C-alpha positions as CSV (number, residue, x, y, z in Angstrom):
1,M,16.6,24.7,21.8
2,G,15.4,21.6,20.6
3,L,13.8,19.1,22.7
4,T,15.1,16.2,23.9
5,H,14.2,12.3,22.8
6,E,12.6,12.0,25.9
7,E,10.5,14.9,25.9
8,L,9.6,14.4,22.2
9,A,8.4,10.9,23.2
10,A,6.4,12.1,26.2
11,G,4.6,14.8,23.9
12,V,3.7,12.1,21.4
13,A,2.6,9.7,24.1
14,T,0.1,12.4,25.5
15,G,-1.1,13.3,21.8
16,D,0.5,16.5,21.9
17,R,0.1,17.6,18.2
18,R,3.4,20.0,18.1
19,A,5.4,16.9,19.3
20,L,3.9,14.6,16.7
21,A,4.5,17.3,14.1
22,R,8.1,17.6,15.1
23,V,8.9,13.8,15.2
24,L,7.4,13.5,11.7
25,S,9.6,15.8,10.4
26,L,12.4,14.2,12.3
27,A,11.6,10.9,10.5
28,E,12.1,12.6,7.1
29,R,15.5,14.1,7.8
30,D,16.9,11.9,10.5
31,P,15.8,8.3,10.5
32,A,18.3,7.1,13.3
33,A,17.1,9.8,15.5
34,A,13.6,9.1,14.9
35,A,14.1,5.4,15.8
36,A,15.8,6.7,19.0
37,V,12.4,8.3,19.8
38,L,10.3,5.4,18.8
39,A,12.5,3.1,21.3
40,R,11.3,5.2,24.3
41,L,7.4,4.7,22.8
42,A,7.8,0.9,23.0
43,G,4.6,-0.5,24.1
44,R,2.4,2.2,22.7
45,T,2.6,0.9,19.0
46,G,0.5,-1.7,17.3
47,R,-2.7,-0.5,18.2
48,A,-4.0,1.7,15.5
49,H,-5.4,-0.4,12.3
50,V,-3.4,0.8,9.2
51,V,-5.6,1.7,6.2
52,G,-3.5,1.8,2.6
53,V,-5.4,3.6,-0.1
54,T,-3.9,3.2,-3.5
55,G,-4.9,3.4,-7.1
56,P,-4.1,5.2,-10.4
57,P,-3.4,9.0,-10.4
58,G,-6.7,10.9,-10.8
59,A,-9.0,7.8,-9.2
60,G,-10.3,10.3,-6.3
61,K,-8.3,9.1,-3.7
62,S,-7.9,12.2,-1.7
63,T,-11.5,13.0,-2.3
64,L,-12.5,9.6,-0.9
65,V,-10.1,9.7,2.1
66,G,-11.6,13.2,3.1
67,V,-15.2,11.9,3.1
68,M,-14.1,8.4,4.9
69,V,-12.2,10.4,7.4
70,R,-15.4,12.4,8.2
71,R,-17.4,9.2,8.6
72,F,-15.1,7.8,10.9
73,L,-15.1,11.0,13.3
74,E,-18.7,11.0,13.3
75,L,-18.4,7.3,14.5
76,G,-16.4,8.9,17.4
77,R,-13.0,7.3,15.9
78,R,-9.7,9.1,16.0
79,V,-8.0,9.2,12.6
80,A,-4.5,10.3,11.3
81,V,-3.7,10.5,7.6
82,L,-0.4,10.3,6.0
83,A,-0.7,11.4,2.2
84,V,2.2,10.5,0.2
85,D,2.6,13.2,-2.7
86,P,5.2,13.2,-5.5
87,S,8.5,15.3,-4.9
88,S,8.7,18.9,-5.9
89,P,11.7,19.0,-8.6
90,V,12.6,22.3,-7.1
91,T,12.1,21.9,-3.2
92,G,11.9,18.4,-2.9
93,G,8.8,18.7,-0.7
94,A,5.3,17.3,-1.3
95,L,3.9,18.5,-4.5
96,L,0.5,18.1,-4.6
97,G,-0.2,19.0,-0.8
98,D,-3.2,16.3,0.1
99,R,-3.5,18.0,3.3
100,F,-5.1,20.9,1.7
101,R,-7.1,18.7,-1.0
102,I,-8.4,16.3,1.8
103,G,-9.0,19.2,4.1
104,E,-8.6,19.2,8.1
105,S,-11.8,17.1,9.0
106,A,-12.0,18.1,12.6
107,P,-11.1,21.3,14.7
108,D,-9.9,19.3,17.5
109,D,-7.2,16.5,18.3
110,R,-9.5,13.7,16.9
111,S,-7.7,14.1,13.6
112,F,-4.2,14.9,12.0
113,I,-3.3,15.1,8.3
114,R,0.3,15.3,7.2
115,S,1.6,15.3,3.9
116,T,5.0,13.9,2.9
117,A,7.1,13.7,-0.3
118,T,8.3,10.3,-1.9
119,R,11.7,12.2,-2.0
120,G,13.0,9.9,-4.8
121,S,12.1,6.6,-3.5
122,L,11.0,4.3,-6.3
123,G,8.6,2.6,-4.0
124,G,6.0,5.4,-3.9
125,L,6.1,5.9,-0.2
126,T,8.9,7.8,1.4
127,R,11.4,5.5,3.4
128,A,10.2,7.5,6.6
129,A,6.7,6.2,6.1
130,R,6.9,3.5,8.5
131,Q,8.2,5.5,11.2
132,M,5.7,8.2,10.6
133,V,3.0,5.6,10.8
134,E,4.2,4.2,14.2
135,F,4.5,7.8,15.4
136,M,0.7,8.6,14.6
137,D,-0.1,5.1,16.1
138,A,1.8,5.7,19.1
139,A,-0.1,9.3,19.5
140,G,-3.2,7.0,20.2
141,F,-4.9,7.5,16.8
142,D,-7.4,4.5,16.4
143,L,-6.9,4.6,12.4
144,V,-4.1,5.7,10.6
145,V,-4.7,6.0,6.7
146,V,-1.8,6.1,4.3
147,E,-2.8,7.4,0.7
148,T,-0.1,6.5,-1.8
149,V,1.0,8.3,-4.7
150,G,-0.6,5.9,-7.3
151,T,-0.3,2.4,-8.7
152,G,3.0,0.9,-9.2
153,Q,5.8,-0.1,-6.9
154,S,3.9,1.8,-4.1
155,E,1.6,-1.1,-4.0
156,I,4.6,-3.2,-3.0
157,D,5.4,-1.1,-0.2
158,V,1.9,-0.3,1.1
159,A,1.4,-4.2,1.2
160,G,4.0,-4.4,3.6
161,L,2.8,-1.4,5.9
162,A,-0.9,-1.6,5.8
163,D,-3.4,-4.0,7.5
164,S,-6.2,-3.0,5.2
165,I,-5.6,-2.0,1.6
166,L,-8.2,-0.2,-0.4
167,V,-7.7,-0.1,-4.3
168,V,-9.4,3.1,-5.7
169,F,-10.7,2.2,-9.2
170,P,-12.0,5.1,-11.5
171,P,-14.6,4.3,-14.2
172,G,-14.7,5.2,-17.6
173,L,-10.8,4.6,-18.4
174,G,-11.6,1.5,-20.5
175,D,-8.9,-0.5,-19.0
176,E,-11.0,-2.7,-16.3
177,M,-9.3,-5.8,-17.6
178,Q,-5.8,-4.3,-17.8
179,A,-6.1,-3.2,-14.1
180,I,-7.1,-6.7,-13.5
181,K,-4.2,-8.4,-15.2
182,A,-1.7,-6.1,-13.3
183,G,-2.9,-8.1,-10.3
184,I,-4.8,-5.3,-8.5
185,L,-7.6,-7.7,-7.5
186,E,-5.1,-9.9,-5.8
187,L,-3.6,-6.9,-3.9
188,A,-6.9,-5.3,-2.5
189,D,-8.7,-6.2,0.5
190,L,-11.4,-3.9,-0.6
191,L,-11.9,-2.8,-4.2
192,V,-13.6,0.7,-4.7
193,V,-15.2,1.9,-7.8
194,T,-15.7,5.6,-7.5
195,K,-18.6,7.7,-9.1
196,S,-21.0,5.1,-8.3
197,D,-23.9,7.4,-9.7
198,T,-22.7,7.1,-13.3
199,E,-23.1,4.5,-16.2
200,A,-19.5,4.0,-16.4
201,A,-19.1,3.0,-12.6
202,A,-21.9,0.4,-13.2
203,Q,-20.0,-0.8,-16.1
204,A,-16.9,-1.2,-14.3
205,C,-18.6,-3.1,-11.3
206,R,-19.8,-5.4,-13.8
207,A,-16.7,-6.1,-15.4
208,L,-14.9,-6.6,-12.0
209,R,-17.7,-8.8,-10.5
210,T,-17.4,-11.1,-13.7
211,V,-13.5,-11.9,-13.1
212,A,-13.4,-11.5,-9.5
213,P,-14.3,-15.6,-8.8
214,L,-11.1,-16.2,-11.1
215,W,-8.7,-14.9,-8.3
216,R,-7.9,-16.9,-5.2
217,N,-8.5,-13.5,-2.9
218,A,-11.1,-11.8,-4.9
219,P,-12.0,-8.6,-2.5
220,P,-15.5,-7.5,-2.1
221,I,-16.5,-4.5,-4.6
222,H,-17.5,-1.1,-3.2
223,P,-19.4,1.3,-5.5
224,V,-19.3,4.7,-3.9
225,S,-20.0,8.3,-4.6
226,A,-18.0,11.1,-2.7
227,L,-20.5,13.6,-4.2
228,S,-23.8,11.9,-3.0
229,G,-22.2,10.0,0.0
230,D,-23.5,6.7,-1.6
231,G,-21.7,3.6,-0.5
232,I,-19.5,5.5,2.1
233,A,-21.1,4.3,5.1
234,A,-20.9,0.5,4.0
235,L,-17.3,1.0,2.9
236,V,-16.3,2.7,6.3
237,D,-18.1,0.0,7.9
238,A,-16.2,-2.8,6.0
239,V,-13.0,-1.2,7.1
240,L,-14.1,-1.2,10.7
241,A,-15.0,-4.7,10.8
242,R,-11.6,-5.5,9.4
243,A,-10.1,-3.4,12.1
244,A,-12.2,-5.3,14.9
245,T,-11.1,-8.8,13.4
246,P,-8.7,-10.3,15.5
247,G,-5.3,-11.3,13.9
248,T,-6.0,-8.8,10.9
249,R,-3.0,-6.5,11.9
250,E,-0.5,-9.6,11.8
251,S,-1.9,-11.5,8.7
252,G,-4.0,-9.2,6.7
253,A,-6.8,-10.9,5.0
254,P,-7.7,-14.3,6.0
255,G,-5.6,-16.9,4.6
256,R,-2.9,-14.4,3.2
257,S,0.3,-13.4,5.2
258,S,1.8,-10.1,5.1
259,L,4.7,-11.5,3.2
260,E,2.2,-13.3,0.6
261,R,0.5,-9.7,0.1
262,R,3.8,-8.3,-0.5
263,A,4.9,-11.1,-3.0
264,A,1.9,-10.8,-5.0
265,A,2.4,-7.1,-5.4
266,L,6.0,-7.5,-6.3
267,V,5.0,-10.1,-9.0
268,A,2.1,-7.6,-10.2
269,E,4.6,-4.7,-10.5
270,F,7.0,-7.1,-12.2
271,E,4.5,-8.1,-14.9
272,R,3.8,-4.1,-15.2
273,R,7.4,-3.4,-15.7
274,W,8.4,-6.5,-17.8
275,P,10.1,-5.0,-21.1
276,L,10.1,-8.5,-22.7
277,G,6.3,-9.6,-22.4
278,P,3.9,-11.0,-25.2
279,A,4.8,-7.6,-27.4
280,G,8.7,-8.4,-27.1
281,A,10.7,-10.7,-29.3
282,T,11.5,-13.2,-26.7
283,G,7.8,-13.8,-25.5
284,P,6.0,-13.9,-22.3
285,V,7.1,-15.1,-19.0
286,A,4.6,-16.4,-16.3
287,L,4.9,-15.9,-12.4
288,E,3.1,-17.6,-9.9
289,V,3.4,-17.1,-6.1
290,L,3.2,-20.1,-3.7
291,P,3.4,-19.9,0.3
292,T,6.1,-22.4,1.4
293,A,6.6,-21.2,4.9
294,T,5.6,-18.3,7.3
295,D,8.8,-16.4,6.6
296,R,9.2,-17.6,3.0
297,M,7.5,-17.4,-0.5
298,T,8.4,-19.6,-3.5
299,V,8.1,-17.7,-7.2
300,L,7.6,-20.0,-9.9
301,C,8.7,-19.0,-13.2
302,R,7.7,-20.4,-16.6
303,A,9.3,-19.3,-19.9
304,E,9.5,-21.0,-23.3
305,A,11.2,-24.3,-23.3
306,G,14.2,-24.6,-25.3
307,D,14.9,-21.0,-25.3
308,D,18.5,-19.9,-23.8
309,A,18.9,-18.7,-20.2
310,F,19.1,-14.8,-20.9
311,R,15.5,-14.3,-20.2
312,L,15.6,-16.0,-17.1
313,G,18.5,-14.4,-16.0
314,A,16.9,-11.1,-16.7
315,V,13.8,-12.3,-14.7
316,V,16.0,-12.7,-11.8
317,G,17.8,-9.3,-12.3
318,V,14.5,-7.3,-12.6
319,L,12.6,-9.3,-9.8
320,G,15.7,-9.0,-7.6
321,L,15.9,-5.1,-7.9
322,L,12.2,-4.6,-7.2
323,A,12.5,-7.2,-4.3
324,A,15.4,-5.1,-2.8
325,E,13.2,-1.7,-3.2
326,S,10.6,-3.4,-1.2
327,G,12.7,-4.9,1.6
328,L,12.6,-8.6,0.3
329,S,15.4,-10.8,-0.5
330,C,15.3,-13.0,-3.7
331,A,17.4,-16.0,-4.6
332,V,17.4,-18.8,-7.1
333,D,16.6,-22.1,-5.5
334,E,16.1,-24.2,-8.7
335,L,16.8,-23.6,-12.4
336,D,16.1,-25.6,-15.4
337,A,16.8,-23.4,-18.4
338,G,16.4,-25.9,-20.9
339,A,12.6,-26.4,-19.7
340,G,12.2,-22.7,-19.1
341,R,11.3,-23.2,-15.4
342,M,12.8,-21.4,-12.2
343,R,12.0,-21.3,-8.4
344,L,12.9,-18.1,-6.8
345,A,12.8,-17.8,-3.0
346,L,11.4,-14.5,-1.4
347,A,12.0,-13.7,2.2
348,G,11.7,-10.3,4.4
349,V,14.8,-8.6,5.2
350,Q,15.5,-8.0,8.8
351,A,16.1,-4.6,9.7
């Protein structure tokens, strides 16, 4: 016979690993039932610092998470990891199995690793991710690390979920400037360059440091090597410093609200997907995010003056779909098609 919602909640509250595993599965298959269990854990959530780890596929995210978790444990922290994998086309389950690639980092209850599949979610994070993170939080873990599938729409989702975002950047791909153009610096709280013991990593760091001053919220750059351990202690200390900073959970990086982070990530993803950019026949579209209120953001859209309204309408359509995927509303505030200008309002959607 299955456990009741009260029994599951009581188990999670005492840190019972079996109860935690059960409610995480419940969140994947029955969000309404999971919400009922979470309601019984009111007052136990909001304590953990949530660390989002994202970056291109193959950047070394899982390896980095593994060595970071071991360092956190050495410092006496309790850490849970939610590794979001692509879905298997056959079973629908997690395809890569990050739990095995990261490895269980401690034999006791100080660490917990769970893999989950995107299950078709366009946002890169499963719909159950937020509930799963809240359950890990309620179970008493100090830190909850969320590893995303990779760069793309997943950054929009993780920007609204994590307190600190680590963007893992692999050297030697020859696309440093492309990554910067995609808004990756605007998203990151900490930018991590892997394989720091290689010349390619040194070149990547130099390229990033050259352009970092051009960004309004340029993050610190941490070169690390999971193989030698170089830079890992400093990176972990930086994460813990953010976790110890009052207000980080509510507002993210200083001077940047959670909504502003999500809006910046949304614009970055729009620029990555926009099919009518500089290489297209209709020319580029420039977007700029401006904070207008604590619960509202303005996106300024500029196109070529004198063109018809087709491109601006397409912008509204694409941006609106991306906003809906990430739990935001998008509406036109002002439109001047003749001048090629438009103001859009972004706001969070209440659950």
